[in-house]
KETIMI-313491 format. One record per residue (C-alpha): chain; x, y, z. Coordinates in Angstrom, 3 decimals, decimal comma. Each point is the difference from the previous one (the first is absolute). Layout:
// residues N
A; X; Y; Z
...
// end
This chain:
// residues 340
A; 0,000; 0,000; 0,000
A; 1,267; 3,508; -0,841
A; 0,607; 2,011; 3,179
A; -1,866; 3,286; 0,450
A; 2,126; 3,160; -0,002
A; 0,551; 1,423; 3,505
A; -1,988; 3,036; 1,173
A; 1,357; 3,544; -0,152
A; 0,890; 1,167; 3,528
A; 1,166; 3,036; 2,017
A; 3,718; 0,606; 0,301
A; 1,635; -2,523; 2,311
A; -2,934; -2,443; -0,112
A; 0,408; -3,362; -1,697
A; -2,106; -2,946; -1,161
A; 0,872; -3,673; -0,039
A; -1,555; -3,448; -0,121
A; -0,451; -1,168; 3,613
A; 1,370; -3,210; 1,482
A; -0,094; -1,797; 3,350
A; 1,905; 2,801; 1,727
A; -2,766; 2,463; -0,913
A; -2,930; -1,999; 1,402
A; -0,016; 1,562; 3,476
A; 0,060; 3,550; -1,380
A; -2,739; -0,743; -2,543
A; -2,176; -1,646; 2,612
A; 0,359; 3,048; 2,264
A; -0,779; 2,299; -2,940
A; -3,163; -1,914; -0,867
A; -1,084; -0,021; 3,649
A; 0,371; 3,798; 0,192
A; -2,046; 0,348; -3,178
A; -2,793; -2,293; 1,206
A; -0,269; 1,637; 3,420
A; -0,123; 3,464; -1,578
A; -2,499; -1,119; -2,657
A; -2,565; -1,789; 2,147
A; 1,213; -0,153; 3,565
A; 1,363; -3,533; 0,213
A; 2,490; -2,353; -1,536
A; -1,375; -2,530; -2,526
A; 2,884; -1,904; -1,634
A; 2,242; -2,169; 2,158
A; 3,790; -0,050; 0,182
A; -0,108; -3,542; -1,372
A; -1,900; 1,256; -3,048
A; 2,660; 2,632; -0,677
A; 2,742; -2,602; 0,230
A; -1,866; -2,387; -2,321
A; -0,599; 2,712; -2,610
A; 3,516; 1,430; -0,048
A; 2,284; -2,951; 0,694
A; -2,189; -3,085; 0,435
A; -2,227; -2,267; -2,045
A; -2,023; 2,921; -1,358
A; 3,000; 1,857; -1,412
A; 0,273; -1,735; -3,420
A; -3,285; 1,494; -1,249
A; 0,762; 3,503; 1,295
A; 2,228; 2,855; -1,097
A; 0,883; 2,606; 2,632
A; 1,746; 3,329; 0,319
A; 0,837; 1,729; 3,275
A; 0,920; 3,674; 0,251
A; 2,333; 1,243; 2,744
A; 0,729; 3,596; 0,878
A; 3,453; 1,546; 0,379
A; 0,207; -1,343; 3,554
A; -0,799; -3,536; -1,135
A; -3,563; -0,089; 1,404
A; -2,592; -1,960; -2,007
A; -2,556; 2,577; -1,177
A; -1,780; -1,773; -2,850
A; -0,699; -3,486; -1,269
A; -1,766; -1,210; -3,129
A; -0,913; -3,527; -1,057
A; -1,290; -1,472; -3,255
A; -1,447; -3,468; 0,577
A; -0,601; -2,272; -2,994
A; -3,340; -1,189; 1,367
A; -1,443; -1,639; -3,137
A; 0,046; 0,371; -3,768
A; -1,104; 3,569; -0,697
A; -0,021; 1,117; 3,651
A; 2,833; 1,650; 1,928
A; -0,515; 0,962; 3,649
A; 1,635; 3,345; 0,752
A; 0,867; 1,109; 3,526
A; 1,526; 3,384; 0,753
A; 0,989; 0,914; 3,552
A; 1,271; 3,492; 0,862
A; 1,193; 0,976; 3,454
A; -2,737; 2,092; 1,686
A; 2,622; 2,136; 1,771
A; 0,900; 1,669; -3,317
A; -1,465; 3,419; -0,755
A; -2,690; 0,173; -2,668
A; 2,244; 1,314; -2,761
A; 2,665; -2,654; 0,504
A; -2,573; -2,761; 0,522
A; -1,952; 0,970; -3,124
A; 3,137; 0,065; -2,144
A; 1,255; -3,332; 1,320
A; -3,399; -1,651; -0,474
A; -0,140; 1,201; -3,598
A; 3,422; -1,470; -0,715
A; -0,874; -3,327; 1,637
A; -3,266; -0,334; -1,919
A; 1,876; 0,801; -3,215
A; 2,552; -2,711; 0,873
A; -2,851; -2,449; 0,693
A; -1,485; 0,720; -3,419
A; 3,317; -0,800; -1,665
A; 0,287; -3,175; 2,076
A; -3,552; -0,995; -0,951
A; 0,742; 0,514; -3,684
A; 3,138; -2,159; 0,348
A; -2,062; -2,765; 1,617
A; -2,587; 0,172; -2,776
A; 2,707; -0,273; -2,631
A; 1,518; -2,996; 1,763
A; -3,378; -1,737; -0,303
A; -0,357; 1,021; -3,642
A; -2,959; 2,279; 0,733
A; -0,844; 3,230; -1,790
A; -1,881; 1,496; 2,963
A; -0,235; -0,463; 3,739
A; -1,970; 1,225; 2,981
A; 1,757; 1,838; 2,823
A; -1,989; -0,804; 3,150
A; 0,730; 2,125; 3,061
A; -1,950; 1,127; 3,030
A; -0,430; 2,218; 3,024
A; -1,636; 0,004; 3,384
A; -3,370; 1,744; -0,157
A; 1,230; 2,513; 2,579
A; 3,287; 0,783; -1,805
A; -0,634; 3,115; -2,092
A; 3,729; 0,414; -0,649
A; 0,396; -3,375; -1,758
A; -3,211; 0,565; -1,938
A; 1,305; 3,364; -1,213
A; 3,196; -1,646; -1,239
A; -1,901; -2,763; -1,764
A; -2,188; 2,499; -1,839
A; 3,044; 2,058; -0,976
A; 1,653; -3,156; -1,394
A; -2,976; -0,683; -2,270
A; -1,794; -2,653; 2,064
A; -3,787; -0,118; 0,410
A; -1,835; -1,215; 3,075
A; -1,982; -3,097; -0,968
A; -1,030; -1,945; 3,112
A; -0,438; 0,048; 3,768
A; 0,817; -2,891; 2,336
A; -1,093; -0,710; 3,559
A; 2,690; -1,408; 2,268
A; -2,077; -2,051; 2,422
A; 0,682; -1,921; 3,181
A; -1,978; -2,336; 2,239
A; 1,020; -0,656; 3,609
A; 0,414; -3,676; 0,896
A; -0,585; -1,537; 3,421
A; -0,667; -3,263; 1,766
A; -3,634; 0,029; -1,136
A; 1,256; -0,492; -3,566
A; 1,526; -3,406; 0,707
A; -1,808; -2,849; -1,730
A; -1,275; 0,114; -3,575
A; -3,527; 1,151; -0,710
A; -2,137; -2,085; -2,363
A; 0,855; 0,520; -3,663
A; -2,451; 0,915; -2,713
A; -2,293; -2,805; -1,227
A; 2,007; -2,574; -1,912
A; 3,282; 1,873; 0,629
A; 3,185; -1,471; 1,476
A; 3,074; 2,037; 0,912
A; 3,389; -1,646; 0,361
A; 3,677; 0,854; -0,030
A; 2,193; -0,995; -2,918
A; 1,106; -3,609; -0,008
A; 3,627; -0,295; 1,167
A; 2,642; -2,583; -0,797
A; 2,450; -1,616; 2,401
A; 2,472; 2,795; -0,765
A; -2,505; 2,614; 1,126
A; -0,499; 1,408; -3,484
A; -3,535; 0,412; -1,339
A; -1,543; -2,302; -2,552
A; 0,703; 1,246; -3,533
A; -3,587; -0,679; -1,060
A; -1,354; 2,175; 2,818
A; 2,382; 2,822; -0,903
A; -1,009; -0,108; -3,654
A; -3,673; -0,031; 1,011
A; 0,496; 2,981; 2,321
A; 1,718; 2,066; -2,698
A; -2,603; -0,882; -2,627
A; -2,833; 0,858; 2,388
A; 1,442; 3,389; 0,851
A; 0,576; 0,876; -3,651
A; -3,596; -0,955; -0,795
A; -1,459; 1,681; 3,076
A; 1,764; 3,314; -0,595
A; -0,493; 0,270; -3,750
A; -2,954; 2,385; 0,576
A; 1,756; 1,964; 2,768
A; 1,503; 3,452; -0,350
A; 3,457; 0,115; -1,609
A; 0,551; -3,740; -0,192
A; 3,177; -0,946; -1,891
A; 0,605; -3,671; -0,634
A; 3,039; -1,565; 1,653
A; 1,617; -3,249; -1,011
A; 0,050; -2,794; 2,545
A; 3,734; 0,464; 0,594
A; -0,338; 3,782; 0,440
A; -2,872; -0,473; 2,430
A; 1,837; -2,499; 2,206
A; 3,299; 1,884; -0,041
A; -1,655; 3,257; 1,037
A; -1,957; -1,514; 2,872
A; 2,987; -1,971; 1,288
A; 2,087; 3,183; -0,009
A; -2,324; 1,438; 2,666
A; 1,745; -0,460; 3,382
A; -3,374; -0,852; 1,539
A; -0,763; -2,809; -2,452
A; -0,897; -3,359; 1,591
A; -1,199; -3,088; -1,868
A; -2,461; -0,796; 2,798
A; -1,733; 3,339; -0,628
A; -1,573; -1,164; -3,283
A; -3,575; -1,330; -0,064
A; -2,056; -1,518; -2,802
A; -3,803; -0,010; -0,007
A; -1,747; -2,839; -1,812
A; -3,588; -0,812; -0,867
A; -0,618; -3,538; 1,225
A; -3,639; -0,535; -0,951
A; 0,890; -1,489; -3,403
A; 1,635; -3,204; -1,132
A; 3,511; 1,425; 0,572
A; 1,284; 2,929; 2,105
A; 0,147; 3,141; -2,118
A; 2,503; 2,738; 0,962
A; -1,821; 3,339; -0,103
A; 1,858; 2,362; 2,350
A; 3,403; 0,730; 1,483
A; 1,385; 2,166; 2,795
A; 3,693; 0,752; 0,416
A; 1,110; 1,731; 3,197
A; 3,302; 1,139; 1,466
A; 1,384; 0,255; 3,492
A; 0,263; 3,524; 1,442
A; 2,869; 0,547; 2,423
A; 0,981; 2,722; 2,437
A; 3,454; 1,601; 0,021
A; 1,169; -2,609; 2,502
A; -0,978; -2,842; -2,355
A; -3,156; -1,087; 1,857
A; -2,927; -1,051; -2,197
A; -2,780; 2,423; 0,933
A; -2,533; -0,472; -2,778
A; -0,914; -1,488; -3,356
A; -0,496; 1,894; -3,262
A; -2,162; -1,156; -2,907
A; 2,068; 0,364; -3,158
A; -2,599; -1,579; -2,289
A; -3,593; -1,139; 0,252
A; -1,656; -1,076; -3,227
A; -3,164; -1,956; -0,810
A; -0,999; -1,343; -3,397
A; -2,925; 1,989; -1,399
A; -2,207; -3,078; -0,364
A; 0,357; -0,752; 3,733
A; -0,667; 3,478; 1,379
A; -2,967; 0,296; 2,343
A; 0,590; -3,375; 1,667
A; 1,938; 1,196; 3,029
A; 3,408; -0,895; -1,428
A; 1,682; 3,335; 0,775
A; -1,444; 0,103; 3,505
A; 1,168; -3,546; 0,653
A; 3,546; 0,863; -1,119
A; 0,079; 3,109; 2,218
A; -1,222; -2,099; 2,926
A; 2,915; -2,372; -0,626
A; 2,687; 2,703; 0,183
A; -1,635; 1,678; 3,027
A; -0,203; -3,319; 1,845
A; 3,602; -0,801; -0,892
A; 1,176; 3,388; 1,302
A; -1,913; -0,486; 3,246
A; 1,396; -3,471; 0,572
A; 3,534; 1,330; -0,578
A; -0,584; 2,689; 2,635
A; 0,095; 2,902; -2,446
A; -1,905; 3,205; 0,548
A; -1,402; 0,958; -3,398
A; -0,626; -0,815; -3,645
A; 0,485; 2,723; -2,617
A; -0,813; 0,404; -3,672
A; -0,385; 2,520; -2,813
A; -3,229; 0,359; -1,953
A; -1,037; 2,041; -3,011
A; -2,416; 2,645; 1,317
A; -1,965; -0,364; -3,257
A; 0,170; -3,790; -0,238
A; -2,804; -1,343; -2,214
A; -0,106; -3,281; 1,957
A; -1,383; 1,430; 3,257
A; 3,237; -0,817; 1,808
A; -0,122; 3,181; 2,096
A; -3,402; -0,922; 1,453
A; 1,200; -3,533; 0,737
A; 3,046; 1,160; 1,930
A; -1,974; 2,539; 2,021
A; -2,523; -2,708; 0,895
A; 2,868; -2,217; 1,195
A; 1,337; 2,643; 2,380
A; 2,612; 1,767; -2,139
A; 0,365; 3,770; 0,325
A; 1,939; 2,475; -2,135
A; 3,193; 1,228; 1,660
A; 1,171; 2,261; -2,806
A; -0,531; 0,615; -3,718
A; 2,419; -0,089; -2,930
A; -0,232; 1,083; -3,617
A; 1,207; -1,441; -3,312
A; 1,417; 2,368; -2,608
A; 0,808; -1,122; -3,545
A; 1,942; 1,261; -2,977
A; 0,590; -1,728; -3,352
A; 3,271; 0,437; -1,882
A; 1,219; -1,168; -3,378
A; 3,203; -2,009; -0,138
A; 1,191; 1,317; -3,351
// end
């Protein structure tokens, strides 16, 4: 892949591709940004490590900007998320004055565009989507996105449900529905047939969802396994069992959420998808019950998820009915660029 040209910077400032030695500074930078933007930290230190120098690094291109004193003041990432979709993240230190922050943000978004074009060319594409975002309360980031040519396209609810002892023990599933974990071999690895079924189900379930971009099976597995919270025993399949043979119709993939000291404090739903033909039979509710029960029996305190505020499937109403509440709101902003 052709590398993007570095951003233009003030005298004495410099840009470079980060490595393991930069992880602590980048994690601190992102934490300052998140606290200033919406009052709390969201991404974990483990996530920063995975993205910059861990299993998630191969699909990402980064640039970090340091001032004349060597302090990390800006960070941009272009993530090759799927064919035709590049996730763009731009983080600018909130301690910078508006003029400096605005100029640095503009340079980082311009770098991200060049990186996105390079990724599109490497895939042989003529056009790609740049997909970025902002906290709903972060007017500064939204101003930068608009200035860089992005348009706000969607709103997402970041929801959480507290978990307690009363959540131990599975509730009854929907009529004719069975929920189970993936089959596992003696080596602890999941059954290949179950993995293929899970991927196929998610691709089918999300084909009518906002901004779905198809991923290959290998891309899908590699991305999920790069998440530091990934656990094979956090995958569930839902099957209809009122026919001659069990029919897979739904899947939920969750991750472990850890505190700074490494303790597992919660579970997070990465994916929940149900085949269109099986919707309305309690499949989604049964899968949510499974992850809530699992979290309770592990002694965790909450289950979190993200949902499209305008979901056509009624997912928002389902989650509210199951005790989830919105903690904060995020936005998606998109821009399309040609690779020629």
